[in-house]
C-alpha positions in Angstrom: 9.9 68.9 43.5 8.6 65.5 42.6 4.9 66.2 43.4 4.6 69.2 41.0 3.1 68.5 37.6 4.3 71.5 35.5 1.8 73.1 33.1 3.2 73.0 29.6 3.1 75.5 26.7 1.3 72.8 24.7 -1.4 72.4 27.3 -1.8 76.2 27.4 -2.2 76.3 23.6 -5.0 73.7 23.7 -7.2 75.6 26.1 -6.6 79.1 24.6 -9.3 80.1 22.1 -7.4 82.2 19.5 -9.3 84.9 17.7 -8.1 87.4 15.0 -7.6 90.9 16.4 -7.5 89.7 20.0 -4.8 88.7 22.5 -5.7 86.3 25.2 -3.9 85.6 28.5 -3.0 82.2 27.2 -0.9 83.7 24.4 1.2 85.7 27.0 1.3 83.7 30.2 4.6 81.9 31.0 5.1 78.2 31.6 8.1 76.4 33.1 10.5 75.3 30.3 11.2 71.6 30.0 13.9 70.4 32.5 14.3 73.9 33.9 15.1 74.4 37.6 12.0 75.9 39.2 13.8 78.2 41.6 16.2 79.6 39.0 13.4 80.1 36.5 11.1 81.9 39.0 13.9 84.2 40.2 14.9 85.1 36.7 11.4 85.8 35.4 9.9 89.3 35.5 6.4 88.0 36.0 5.3 88.5 39.5 2.3 86.1 40.0 2.4 82.3 40.0 -0.7 80.2 39.5 -0.8 76.8 41.3 -3.6 74.3 41.2 -4.6 71.8 43.9 -7.1 69.4 42.3 -8.2 67.5 45.4 -11.1 67.1 47.8 -9.6 64.7 50.3 -9.7 67.3 53.1 -13.4 68.0 52.3 -14.2 64.3 52.5 -12.3 64.1 55.9 -14.6 67.0 57.1 -17.8 65.2 56.2 -18.2 67.3 53.1 -19.3 66.6 49.6 -16.5 65.9 47.1 -16.3 67.8 43.9 -13.7 70.6 44.5 -11.0 68.6 42.6 -12.3 69.9 39.3 -12.1 73.6 40.1 -8.5 74.1 38.9 -9.1 72.6 35.5 -12.2 74.8 35.0 -10.5 77.9 36.3 -7.3 77.7 34.2 -9.4 77.4 31.0 -11.3 80.6 31.9 -8.1 82.4 32.9 -6.4 81.5 29.6 -9.1 83.2 27.7 -9.2 86.5 29.5 -8.3 89.5 27.3 -4.7 90.7 27.6 -4.9 94.5 27.6 -3.8 97.6 29.4 -6.0 96.8 32.4 -4.3 93.5 33.1 -1.6 91.6 31.3 -1.2 87.8 30.9 2.6 88.3 30.8 2.5 89.1 34.5 1.6 85.4 35.2 3.5 82.2 35.4 1.4 79.0 35.3 3.5 76.7 37.4 1.2 73.7 37.3 -0.6 71.6 39.8 0.2 69.6 42.9 0.3 65.9 42.1 -2.5 64.4 44.3 -3.4 61.5 42.1 -2.4 58.8 44.6 -4.1 60.6 47.5 -7.3 61.0 45.5 -7.3 57.4 44.4 -6.8 56.2 48.0 -9.5 58.5 49.4 -12.1 57.5 46.8 -13.2 54.4 48.7 -12.8 55.7 52.2 -15.9 56.4 54.3 -15.6 59.3 56.8 -18.3 57.6 59.0 -15.9 54.8 59.8 -13.2 55.9 62.3 -10.3 54.0 60.7 -11.2 55.5 57.3 -11.4 59.0 58.9 -7.9 58.5 60.3 -6.6 57.4 56.9 -8.2 60.5 55.3 -6.4 62.7 57.8 -3.1 61.1 57.1 -3.7 61.7 53.3 -4.4 65.4 54.1 -1.1 65.6 56.0 0.8 64.3 52.9 -0.9 67.0 50.8 0.0 69.6 53.5 3.7 68.7 53.1 3.7 69.2 49.3 1.7 72.4 49.3 3.8 74.0 52.0 7.0 73.1 50.1 5.8 74.5 46.8 4.4 77.7 48.4 7.7 78.2 50.3 9.6 77.9 47.0 7.4 80.4 45.2 7.6 83.1 47.9 11.3 82.5 48.6 11.9 83.3 44.9 10.2 86.7 45.4 6.9 85.8 43.7 3.3 86.0 44.8 1.3 82.7 44.7 -2.3 82.5 43.5 -3.6 79.1 44.6 -6.7 77.6 43.1 -8.8 74.6 43.9 -9.1 72.0 46.6 -10.6 72.3 50.0 -9.8 74.8 52.7 -7.5 72.2 54.3 -4.9 73.8 52.0 -4.9 77.0 54.0 -2.5 75.2 56.4 0.1 74.5 53.6 -0.2 78.0 52.3 0.3 79.6 55.7 3.2 77.2 56.7 4.9 77.7 53.3 4.6 81.5 53.6 5.8 81.6 57.2 8.9 79.5 56.4 9.7 81.7 53.4 9.3 84.9 55.4 11.2 83.4 58.4 8.4 84.3 60.9 4.7 83.7 61.4 2.2 85.3 59.0 -1.3 86.6 59.3 -4.4 85.6 57.4 -7.9 87.0 56.5 -10.5 84.5 55.6 -13.7 85.4 53.6 -15.8 82.4 54.8 -19.1 81.3 56.2 -17.2 79.0 58.6 -14.1 79.7 60.8 -12.2 76.5 59.9 -10.8 76.8 63.4 -12.1 73.6 64.7 -10.4 71.4 67.3 -7.2 69.5 66.5 -8.8 66.1 65.8 -6.8 65.1 62.7 -6.3 67.2 59.6 -9.3 68.1 57.4 -10.8 71.2 55.7 -12.3 72.5 58.9 -9.1 73.0 60.9 -6.4 74.3 58.6 -6.2 77.6 60.5 -6.3 76.1 64.0 -3.4 73.7 63.2 -1.4 76.6 61.6 -2.1 78.7 64.7 -1.2 75.9 67.2 2.1 75.1 65.4 3.2 78.7 65.3 2.9 79.5 61.6 -0.2 81.7 62.0 0.1 84.9 64.1 -3.1 86.8 63.6 -6.3 85.5 62.0 -9.5 87.4 61.0 -12.6 85.5 59.9 -14.8 87.8 57.7 -18.5 87.0 57.5 -19.1 84.0 59.8 -22.6 82.6 59.5 -24.0 82.6 63.1 -26.1 79.5 62.4 -23.2 77.4 61.5 -20.6 78.4 64.1 -20.5 76.1 67.1 -20.3 77.4 70.7 -17.0 75.5 71.2 -15.4 77.4 68.2 -16.7 80.7 69.5 -15.3 79.9 73.0 -11.9 79.1 71.5 -11.8 82.3 69.5 -12.8 84.3 72.6 -9.9 82.9 74.5 -7.5 84.0 71.8 -9.1 87.3 70.8 -5.8 89.1 70.9 -4.8 87.1 67.9 -8.0 85.7 66.4 -11.0 87.9 65.6 -14.2 87.7 63.5 -17.3 89.5 62.3 -20.5 87.8 61.2 -22.4 88.0 57.9 -25.6 88.4 59.9 -24.4 91.5 61.8 -23.4 93.2 58.5 -26.1 92.2 56.0 -29.1 91.2 58.0 -29.2 93.4 61.1 -27.1 96.2 59.5 -25.2 96.7 62.8 -22.0 97.0 60.9 -21.0 98.3 57.4 -19.2 96.1 54.9 -16.4 98.7 54.0 -15.8 99.7 57.6 -15.4 96.0 58.5 -12.8 95.5 55.8 -10.9 98.5 57.2 -11.1 97.0 60.7 -10.0 93.6 59.6 -7.1 95.1 57.5 -5.9 97.2 60.5 -5.7 93.9 62.5 -3.6 91.9 60.1 -1.7 94.5 58.0 1.4 94.8 60.2 2.9 91.5 58.9 2.7 89.5 55.7 -0.7 88.0 55.3 -2.6 85.5 53.2 -6.0 86.2 51.6 -8.2 83.1 51.9 -11.4 82.9 49.9 -14.0 80.1 50.4 -16.5 80.2 47.6 -19.2 78.6 49.9 -19.6 82.1 51.3 -21.4 83.1 48.0 -25.0 82.1 47.4 -25.7 79.3 44.9 -22.1 78.6 44.1 -21.7 74.8 43.8 -19.5 73.8 46.8 -19.2 71.2 49.5 -21.3 73.5 51.8 -23.4 75.4 49.4 -25.5 78.3 50.8 -28.6 80.3 49.8 -27.6 83.3 51.9 -24.4 85.2 51.7 -22.3 88.1 50.3 -22.6 89.1 46.7 -20.0 88.4 44.0 -19.4 92.1 43.7 -18.7 92.3 47.5 -16.3 89.4 47.2 -14.5 91.1 44.3 -14.3 94.3 46.4 -12.8 92.3 49.2 -10.1 90.7 47.1 -9.2 94.1 45.6 -9.1 95.9 48.9 -6.9 93.3 50.7 -4.8 92.7 47.6 -3.5 96.2 47.2 -1.3 96.3 50.4 2.4 95.5 50.3 2.0 92.8 52.9 -0.4 90.7 50.8 1.6 87.5 50.4 -0.8 85.2 48.5 -4.4 84.6 47.3 -6.1 81.3 47.8 -9.5 80.5 46.1 -11.0 77.2 47.2 -14.0 75.0 47.8 -15.7 75.7 44.5 -17.0 72.5 43.1 -18.0 72.7 39.4 -18.9 68.9 39.4 -21.7 69.6 42.0 -23.5 72.1 39.7 -25.4 71.8 36.5 -23.0 70.7 33.7 -24.1 73.5 31.4 -23.0 76.0 34.1 -19.7 74.3 35.0 -17.7 77.2 33.4 -19.2 79.8 35.7 -16.9 78.9 38.7 -14.0 79.3 36.3 -15.3 82.7 35.2 -15.7 83.8 38.8 -12.2 82.6 39.7 -10.8 84.5 36.7 -12.4 87.8 38.0 -10.9 87.2 41.4 -7.5 86.5 40.0 -7.4 89.6 37.9 -8.9 91.8 40.7 -6.0 90.6 42.9 -3.4 91.2 40.2 -4.7 94.7 39.4 -4.7 95.7 43.0 -1.4 94.1 43.9 0.6 95.5 41.0 0.0 99.0 42.4 2.1 98.3 45.5 
């Protein structure tokens, strides 16, 4: 697995703030031993959850978005390392595998302009290269009997998550996406806006539910595509739940879960659905952090929950003094998922 940069015990020690009388996640989480075979190590470990970082924003650039999501993994892992290890949630349940090596792709993407057609094609090809690596690593983690928690990057990585999970399970998987956007755009070359439509078209995604679409930012063409595939692709809107009160948040979670729970499913979280979170498509209107946490806990507790993916947060786009807040939020979501999922 050449494109994986393992997270070392030394790196973990550097980001863990030790304090007398306390035990932090960073003192208990596991890392890959030097020269160890990844599959053998994962299968032998009693820890159930595997953290994987994707420090890129190539897919966001290819989708006309603002770069910045590449820094989310580094911010998140520092916060996670300093969560208290206690009876509510234990760091020993987690393996920090490391991050996907996207250095070359990020370097090449830096000077490309999405407004130029040739550059846009180059960006899409770079996304395809990242797809290949992500799907391979996710396949390896799930095939070893573990549950991946993927952090960082753009929502283009939903494709690699879904493909890797489907290949590991030997059949198509489902997905629920907490998002202001469908990311079900036309197949025009890979980017962060069409990860689910590519996974669907290629047979890796069976059923797909988009939770909380923003009506103002969903095109007629996307709505038409979804209508044609409503047996397998469904949605609700944020506006119908929180503005017009036509639907109730909890009942909508129940309905979405009924739709996807029959097969293994991925939980996809786009942080641009939360107001004032620095991201490529930052919003002023959206669900609360408490509702997002409830969503992760609700979908995470079922036996068919195959992975959690938290993406699109961009600490670099916020005020420097508040950069750690996206890391803190990610830490809450990670532990909410683990607490719910370990009850299976």
